[in-house]
N, C-alpha and C positions, 0 to 999 in steps of 0.2 A: 517282343523285342524290337518291333518296328519303331516305337517311340524312342527306345534307347539309341538305335542307329540314327534316327532323325536328329536327336539331341546332339550326338557326337558330331554329326555332319555340320550342323549349324554352329557348333562351337569351334570347329576347324575352319569354317568360312565366315567368321564374324563380320568382317568388313563387307562382304558381298550381301549378307543378310541385312545389316544396318543400312547400307546405302540403298538397297532395293526398297525397303520399307520407307525410307526417307523420301525417295523419289515418288513413290505411290501416294504418300501423305501430302506432299506438296501439290501433286496433280489433283488429289481429292479436294484440297482447300480451294484450288482454282475452279474446280468443277461444281462446287456446292451451290453457288448462286445460280449458274445456268440450269442446273438440275431442278432446283426449286421453281425457277421461272417456267420451265417446260412442263411442269406438272399440271394436270387438269383439275378443275373444281366441280366436275359433274357427278352428283350423287344419283341422278335419276336415270341413268342409262341401264335399261333392262331389256336387251335385245330379245325378240321373240314374244314378249308379253303384249297383250292386246292394247293396253293403254299407251305403251311406248310406241308401238307401231302406228297407232292412230295419230299421235303427236307428230311423228315423222311425216305422215301423209299430209297433215295440215301444213307443216313446214314446207313441203315440196310444192303444194298447190298455191298457198298464199304468201310464202316467203317469210312469214313470222307467225307468232301466236301459238305454235305447237310445242315449242321447246321449253317455254317457261311461263310463269304467271305474269299477267299484264301489270303495267303501272296503273295506279289508282288515283284519280283526281277527286278530291273531296271538298265539299263546301257546306257549312252549317249556317243557315240564314238567321238573322236577328229574330227575337221574339215578336210575334205578331205577323211574321212574314213566312209564306210557304212557297213551294214551287208553283202553285197555282196563282200566286199574286201577280198583278199586272207588271209586265216587262221582265219578270224573273227568267222565264224560259228563253227569251231572246238573249239576255245577258249570259245565260248559261251556255247557249249555243256558241256565242262569240268566244267565250273562255275556252271551250273545248276545241274550236277551230284553231285558236292561237297555239294551243298545246300541240295539236297535230302538226301544224306548220313547223313548230320548233323541233319536233321529233324527227323530221327529215322525210325524204322521199319514201313512199310506200307505207307510211304510218297510217293506222286506222284507229277509230274510237267508237265506242258504244255508250250513249248517254240517254238520259230522260228527255233531253232537248230534241233529239231526232227520232226517238222511238215512242215516247209517251208511256213507256213501261213502268208501272208503279213498283216493280221489283227493284228498281234502282233508287227508290225514295223510302225514307223512314216512315214509321206509322204516323208521326205527327206532321209530316210534310215539310219539316224544316231542313232535314239533312238529305243530301243526294250525292251520288258518286258516279263517275264515268270510268270506263275501262279503256286504257290507252295501249295500243300495240305498235311500238316503233319497229323499225327494221332491225331484226335481231342479229346478234353476232353468233359465232360458233362456240364461244366459250362462256362459261357461267361467271358472273350473272349476265344473262343474255342481253338485257336492255339497259345495262349500267351506263353505256356510252351516251345514251340519250338523256340521262337524268340531269346533268348540269344545264343543258340548253333549255329543257322544259321548265326547270326551276327558275331560270332567269326570265323566261318569257312570261311566267305567271306572277312575277314579283309585284307588278303594278296592276294586276287584273283583279277586279272585284265583281261579285254578283250581289246586288242589293246591299252594298256596303260591306259584304262579308268576303274575306280573302279565299282564294282557291288554292288549296295545298296539295302536295304530292306525297304519296306513300306507296306501299306495295312491297312484295318480297325482295325485289332487287334493290329498292331504295333502302330498306332496312338493312340488308346485307352490306351494302356500300357504306352506310353510316357506321355500322359496327366494325367494319374493316378499318375505318379511319379513326377508331377510338383511341389509338395510341397505346394499346396493350403491349406487353413484351413479346418479341418475336422468338423464333426458334433459338437463335444465338443467345439471347438473354436468358431464356428458360433453361437452356443447357448449362450456361455459366452458373446460374443460381444453384442448379442441382449439383454441379461439379464442386462448387464451394462447400455445400453441405456434406458431400461425400468426402472431401478432403479433411474436414473437421473430424468426422467419424474415424477415418483412416489414421489420422494423426494421433487420436486417442488410443487406437488399437495398437499401432506400431510404436509410438513414442519416439520416432526417428524420422529422418528424411526419406526412409524407405516407403513412406505413405504416398510419395509422388508416383511410384511405379505403376500401380493399378490405374491411376488417372491417365497416365501417359499411354498405357495400352488402350484405354477406352478412346482417347482422342485419335489414335492411329486407326483403330477399327472403324470408328464412325466416319472419318474423312474418306477412307478407302471405300467404304460402302457407298458413300455418296458418289464417288467416281464411277462405280458400277451402275448405280441408279441413273446417272447422267447418260450412260451408254444406252440403257433401256428406254429412256424417254425419247431417244432418237428413233427407236424401233416400234414402240407401242405407247398407248396411253398409260400414264402412271398417276394415280390420285395424289393430291396434295397431302393427304393424311399420312403418306409414307414418310414424309420428312420428320414428323413428330415420332413416328414409330422408330425410325433409325436413330434420331437424336436422343430421345429420352429412354426408350426401352434399351437401346444399344448401350447407353451409359451404364445402366445397372447390370446388364449381362456381361459386358466386357470387364467391368470392375470385379464382378463375382468370380469369373474364371481366373483372372490374374491373382485375386486374393487367395483362392484355393491353392494355387501353385506356390505363391510366395510364402504362405504360412507353413506349407510342408517343407519348403527349402530351409526356413528358419529352424524347424524342428530337427531336420537332418544335419544341419550345420552345427547345432549344439553338441551332437554326438561325434563330430568329425574333428580332426586336428585343425587348428586355426592356421592353415596354410593354403597355398593356391591349389594344391592337389586335393586337399580336404574339401575346399569349396566346390571344386568341379565334381567331386563325388556326391556332394549334397545336391547339386543341381541335377545330376543324372538320376539320382534316387527320387527326387521330387517330381521329375518329369515322367518317370515310369510308374509312379503311383498316383499322385494327384492329377497328372496329365491324362491318364486313362479316364478318370472321372470327368474331366473337362470335355474330352472328346465325346464320351457317351452322352453327356448332358447337351452339348451343342448340337450334335446330330439329331437327338430326340426332339429338341425344340424346332430345328429347321424342318424336319419331316412333318411334324405336327402342323406348323404354319403353312407348309407347302400344300397341305390339303385344301387351302382356300383357292388354289389355282384352278380347281375343277368346278368352282361355283359359277353360275351364269350371271354374276354381278361384277361388272368391270372394276369398280373401286375396291371390292373385296379381293379380287384377284391381284390388284396392285398391292394390297396389304400382305397378301401371301408372298409376293416377290420380296418386299422389304423385310418381312418377318423371317424369311428364309435366309436372306443374305447376311443380316447383321450377326446372328449367332455363328455362322460359318466363318466370317472374317474375324470375329472375336476369338474363335478357337485357333485359327491360323496364326494370329498375332501372339496368342499365349504360348503356342507350341514352338514358335521360331524366334521371335524377337525377345520375348521375356527371358528365356534361358541365357541368351547372350548378355543381356543387361545384368542379370543376377550373377553371372560368372565374372563380369568385369567391374561393374559399379556397385553391386549388391553389398559386399563387405564394407566399402567406404560409407555407403548410405546407412548401414546398420551400426557403424562404429560409434556414433554419438550415443546411442542407447546403451551399448556395452560400457562405454566410458562412464556414463552417468550412474548405471546400476552397480558397476564394479563387480560383475559376476565373474566367478572363476570356474574352471572346468570341474565337472563332477568327479568325486572320488568313486572309483569303480573296482569291482572284483576283476580278476583276470578274465572272467567270463563275460564281462560287460555290464553287469548290473550294479546298482549302488550298494555300498557297504563299507566295511572298515578293514578290508584285508591288508591294505598297505600302510595302515597307521603304525603297525609294529615296525616298519622300516625307518621311522623317524630317528635321525641321529646315527644310523648305521652306515658304515662305509664298507666298500668291498674288502675281501680278504687281503691281508698284507703278506709279504714274504715271511714275516715272523710267525705266522701260524693262523690264529683265529681271526674272526671279523673284528675290526676295531670299533671302539666306542666313541671315536672322535666325532663331535657334531659336524654334520655336513653344512656346506655353505650354498646359498642360492635356493631357488625354488626347486621343489621336488616334483615328481610326476603327479603327486596328489594335489598339487597347488598349495602345499604347506611351506612356510618360510622359515628358514633356519639361520638366524644371526649367529655370528661366531660365539662359541663358548656355551650356548644354551639353546635348546630347542623350544621355541615358543610358537607353535603352529597357529596359523589362521585357518580355522576349520570351516568357516563360511557356511554353505548350505548343508554340510554334514550334520549340523546340530539342529536342523529344523525339525519340528514335530513330525513323526512318522506314523504309520499305521499302528494301531494298538495290537498287543499280543505279546506272549512270553518269548523267551529265547535269549541266547547270549548276545547276539548283535544289538538287541534293544538295551540290554543291561549295560553293555559297553558304551552305547550312545548316551544313555542317561548319566553314566559316570563322567563322561567327557563334558556333558552339558553342565554338570555341577562344578567341574574343574575349570571351566572357561574363565579367562581367556588363555591360560597357560597350563602346562603340565608341571608337576613337581619335579625338582631337579633329580637327575639320575643318581642313585646311590653309588658311592665310590668314585 
């Protein structure tokens, strides 16, 4: 009954709920960009592992070189020329010195020119490379800041008429980052448009916008929480994609479960305000329970990543735990308010297009023909027996009675039903053959 009490509370305090989520959503929209900027790009942090601790020691002693791969200077000499040719080693040393100077104070390099190590030369002697260690930064890619200066410095430098070029892990990462691919906002927008198309086909009405609206609120509020965490601890940049894309699917799924259940319940309720509220409460106590169970299960499962000794995996655990929890909160509080207020209007277009009428039911609630016999009957009159004067206006069964003759619109009553013998089926078949009207009443 907790969900029922929660639903009734949010329906009584609709303005507070809507304004609260609106304020959090706007704050989340403002916090998204700072949160992403505060995220780290370090995949290699493995505290306690020998390789990581050795790199940290190198970083402390030399100031660079331990945290990331060096930049690589590469030159391929023309055919007929090798590193042992006259003047090549001197020109190579000049090129490396110029790159070190451009890399800034504290930069170091290792090359064939100063070591004579054949491990830095290809088997044919034409290609050689040097390792350049600029002063590193604390963020990945560590040597990216030195790349523009080194590239400009080597633009007019040649070794035996061959250009000296720059590559390396950081250079490749920087180049790929500038490739102009879609960012998180564009990827989420593309996924959202695809989801909207599917939801429009499912609902056939403006109601399709509700699950997407719930997803937008959940994602932005989660980014607000992540922004707070980035001020306290390191959060990997992977979390932004986890929240944006995984969150889109999870939030839509939870909202879709409750909305579909609400539509089913509303079909069995009177088309009134109280009937709609009853449908909302029923949907929240049934589908809402499934949403809570699913969301908590996902959050607990991903929270297991918090105990792993890998920082970026712990960050994924944080993001993976937050997005399903906020999706559940939005579905349990904001969604019932919108279904109770705007839901019928959003669904009205579908009802108007399909022309559906309420189902004919027995007194016990199931489908049947119990009230068909009441067509054209009026209440008892002072004169004695029930009258046979045809009724006017719509009846409780959804049948229409023009004056003078009963010509019912049987609608879904005559749709094919389950096979089997019995009087209800015989009556249904008889009515199907008599459609669209019944024979005039004798007398």
